[in-house]
C-alpha positions as CSV (number, residue, x, y, z in Angstrom):
1,X,78.0,83.8,121.1
2,X,79.4,87.2,122.2
3,X,77.9,86.8,125.7
4,X,80.2,83.8,126.3
5,X,83.2,86.2,125.9
6,X,81.9,88.2,128.8
7,X,81.1,85.0,130.8
8,X,84.6,83.7,130.2
9,X,86.0,87.1,131.3
10,X,84.0,87.0,134.5
11,X,85.1,83.5,135.2
12,X,88.8,84.4,134.6
13,X,88.4,87.4,137.0
14,X,87.2,85.1,139.8
15,X,89.4,83.8,142.6
16,X,91.6,80.7,142.0
17,X,89.9,77.5,142.9
18,X,91.1,74.1,144.1
19,X,88.5,71.7,142.9
20,X,85.8,71.2,140.2
21,X,82.8,71.8,142.5
22,X,84.3,75.1,143.7
23,X,85.0,76.1,140.1
24,X,81.4,75.5,139.1
25,X,80.1,77.9,141.7
26,X,82.9,80.5,142.0
27,X,81.1,83.4,140.2
28,X,78.7,84.5,142.8
29,X,76.7,87.7,142.6
30,X,79.2,89.7,144.6
31,X,82.1,88.3,142.5
32,X,80.2,89.2,139.3
33,X,79.7,92.8,140.5
34,X,83.5,93.1,141.2
35,X,84.5,91.8,137.8
36,X,86.2,94.4,135.6
37,X,84.0,95.3,132.7
38,X,84.9,94.2,129.2
39,X,84.6,96.6,126.3
40,X,82.5,95.9,123.2
41,X,85.7,96.4,121.2
42,X,87.4,93.6,123.0
43,X,84.4,91.3,122.5
44,X,84.1,92.3,118.8
45,X,87.7,91.4,118.2
46,X,87.4,88.1,119.9
47,X,84.2,87.1,118.1
48,X,84.9,88.8,114.7
49,X,81.8,90.9,115.0
50,X,81.2,94.6,114.4
51,X,81.0,96.9,117.4
52,X,77.8,98.4,116.0
53,X,76.1,95.0,115.9
54,X,77.2,94.3,119.5
55,X,75.9,97.7,120.7
56,X,72.4,96.7,119.6
57,X,72.7,93.2,121.2
58,X,74.1,94.4,124.5
59,X,71.5,97.2,124.8
60,X,68.9,94.5,124.7
61,X,70.8,92.3,127.1
62,X,71.1,95.3,129.5
63,X,67.4,96.0,129.3
64,X,66.7,92.4,130.2
65,X,69.0,92.5,133.2
66,X,71.5,90.0,131.9
67,X,74.4,92.5,131.7
68,X,75.1,95.8,133.3
69,X,77.2,98.6,131.8
70,X,80.0,100.7,133.3
71,X,80.7,104.1,131.8
72,X,83.9,106.0,131.5
73,X,87.5,105.0,130.9
74,X,87.9,101.3,131.4
75,X,84.1,100.9,131.0
76,X,82.2,98.2,129.2
77,X,79.9,95.4,130.2
78,X,79.8,92.8,133.0
79,X,77.3,90.1,133.8
80,X,74.5,91.3,136.1
81,X,73.8,87.8,137.5
82,X,75.8,84.7,138.3
83,X,76.7,82.5,135.3
84,X,74.5,79.7,136.7
85,X,71.5,82.0,136.7
86,X,71.7,83.1,133.0
87,X,69.9,80.6,130.8
88,X,70.6,80.5,127.1
89,X,66.8,80.6,126.4
90,X,66.5,83.9,128.3
91,X,69.4,85.3,126.3
92,X,67.6,84.4,123.0
93,X,64.4,86.0,124.3
94,X,66.3,89.1,125.4
95,X,67.7,89.7,121.9
96,X,64.3,89.1,120.2
97,X,65.6,86.0,118.3
98,X,63.3,83.2,117.3
99,X,64.4,79.7,117.0
100,X,61.9,78.2,114.6
101,X,62.1,75.1,112.5
102,X,59.1,76.3,110.3
103,X,59.0,79.1,107.9
104,X,55.4,80.1,108.9
105,X,54.5,81.8,112.1
106,X,52.0,80.6,114.7
107,X,49.4,83.1,113.4
108,X,50.1,82.5,109.7
109,X,47.4,81.1,107.5
110,X,49.5,78.1,106.5
111,X,52.7,76.8,105.0
112,X,51.8,76.2,101.4
113,X,49.1,78.1,99.5
114,X,47.2,78.9,102.7
115,X,47.2,75.3,103.9
116,X,49.1,73.7,106.7
117,X,51.7,71.3,105.3
118,X,51.6,67.7,106.5
119,X,54.9,68.2,108.4
120,X,54.0,71.5,110.1
121,X,53.3,70.0,113.5
122,X,56.5,68.0,113.4
123,X,58.7,71.1,112.8
124,X,56.7,73.2,115.2
125,X,57.2,70.6,117.9
126,X,60.9,70.5,117.1
127,X,61.1,74.3,117.7
128,X,59.4,73.9,121.0
129,X,61.8,71.1,122.0
130,X,64.8,73.3,121.1
131,X,63.3,76.2,123.2
132,X,62.8,73.9,126.2
133,X,66.4,72.6,125.9
134,X,67.9,76.0,125.7
135,X,65.9,77.2,128.8
136,X,67.6,74.4,130.8
137,X,71.2,75.4,129.8
138,X,73.1,78.1,131.6
139,X,76.2,80.1,130.6
140,X,78.0,78.1,133.3
141,X,76.9,74.9,131.6
142,X,78.4,76.0,128.3
143,X,81.6,77.3,129.8
144,X,82.1,74.1,131.9
145,X,81.3,71.8,128.9
146,X,78.2,70.4,130.6
147,X,75.9,70.5,127.5
148,X,76.6,67.1,125.9
149,X,74.2,64.4,127.1
150,X,71.5,66.8,128.2
151,X,69.0,65.9,125.5
152,X,66.3,63.6,126.8
153,X,65.2,60.5,124.9
154,X,61.5,60.3,124.1
155,X,59.2,58.6,126.6
156,X,58.1,55.1,125.7
157,X,54.5,55.0,124.3
């Protein structure tokens, strides 16, 4: 995820910290604004992506208020909000990506020959669970390795 390059850059630009709790909260709004911008070329090289593709993605992220741009020499992008306030689900929404476990849309007539398949609801519900999970994970969680163990077991019937 190209945005993680920017998040890691913001984290590395922050002040040195002495303990884990301080590390988790060191990128405040003011520190994010002071962070030097990172160019799309640098992000493209780190992620093995084309600059043209990143220009499209980062334009959408900027319109959503997730990143802000800096023009001129040494320009590029920086996070517009603290890492803890940028949820992965919001990033996916911003770039108009869909996480769907079914091949048919919500408004589609059906899965097979105009009929809903027997497993449609199963896969539709899985897609909703993925969406809920990603809305609860921030960029800080990913960078800090706090993603494992976050999935919730089903409630007992």
